[in-house]
N, C-alpha and C positions, 0 to 999 in steps of 0.2 A: 504494499499500499504506499502510495507517496502522497505527502500533504501538499495542499495547495495554498493559495492566498488569494484574497480578494483584492481587485483593483479599486480605484477611486470611486467608480460608479457601480461597484458591485460585480465586476467582471471576474471570471473564474480563470486562474492561472496556475499552471503546473510547470515544474522544471523538468526539461528533457535535455537529453545530450544527442547532439547531431554528430554522426561519425563520418568524417571525411574519406574519401578514397584512400588517402595515406595512413589510415587508421587513427589519426589524431580526433580528439573530440571537442565539441564546443557546447558548453552549457548555455541554454536559452530558456526564457520564460515564455511558454507557449500558452495562448489563449484558447480555452475551450469554447468552440463556436458551434452550437447546437443546431445551427442552420446549415452547417457545412457537412456535406456527405461524403467527404474525402478524408483520408487519413491524415494528411499534412498538407498544408498550403503555405508557400513562401514566396518572397521575391526572387525573381529570376537571377539577380546578381548574387544572392546569397547561395542558391543551389548550385550556380556555376562555380562558385568559390570553394565549395565542397568536392567538386568534380564527380558528382553523381552520374550515374548512367542514363543517357537520354533515351526515351522510348519513342515518343511521337508527339505530334501536335494535337489539341483538342479544343473544340468550342464548347463552353459551357454557359449555362444560364446563371446569371448572378442577380442580386437585388438591383443592379444598375442596368441590367439588359445582358445580352449575349457578350461573351469576351473571350479572347483567345488565350489558352493557356498551354503549357508545355508540360508533358508527362515525364517524370524522371523516376528512377528507383534508387533508393538510398537506404542507409542503415541509420537507426535511432536506438538509444538506450533509454528505455521507460521502465520505471519501477524495477531497475536492477537487471532488466532482460533486454538482450539485443534482438531487434526485430529488422528484417528487410521489408520495406514497405514502399507503396507508390507515393509520389509526392507531386502535387501540382506546383507549377511555377508561374508566375505572371509579373506583369509590370505594376510598379507602385502599390505592393503590398506591403503595409507599414508593420504587421505583426506577424509572428509565426503562429499559424493556427492548426490546432488539431480538432478533428471532427468526430461525427458520431460513431464511426467504426471502432473507436477506442472504447465505447460504451457497450460493445456487443457482449464482451465477457468480462466486464469490470463493473464494480458497484460505485457509483458516484453518490457521495454523501455531502449534501450542502446544508449547513445550518448557520446562516449568516448572523443571526442573533448571538449564537455562541461562538462565532469566529471559527467554525468547523468547516473544513473543506478537505476531502480526501477522495482518492481514486485508487481503487485496488481490486484485487481478486476477493471472491467471496470468502 
């Protein structure tokens, strides 16, 4: 189980490690976006700096309309486990986003009043 923290406006953040192609890792605070149906979404410059494997181009529907994204495959360390996941990269993405697939096999506990935020296995 990993602890999270609340942003200024109640956003849900969790620390994850992005693992570059050279096996170095970078800790980032990732925003849990329950409107995101992808594992991970990042700015294209950040993904390219990790030298992750490019897969293909994709058009996706966003709140702002259709947008062009680039699908990559990369490794992350989440809750002490390393995963190879698909990652969408796009222009002008200001936060590292994690989406709904992380909730498929993990329990999200949110109690803002008690300042409790965790994401982990049952």
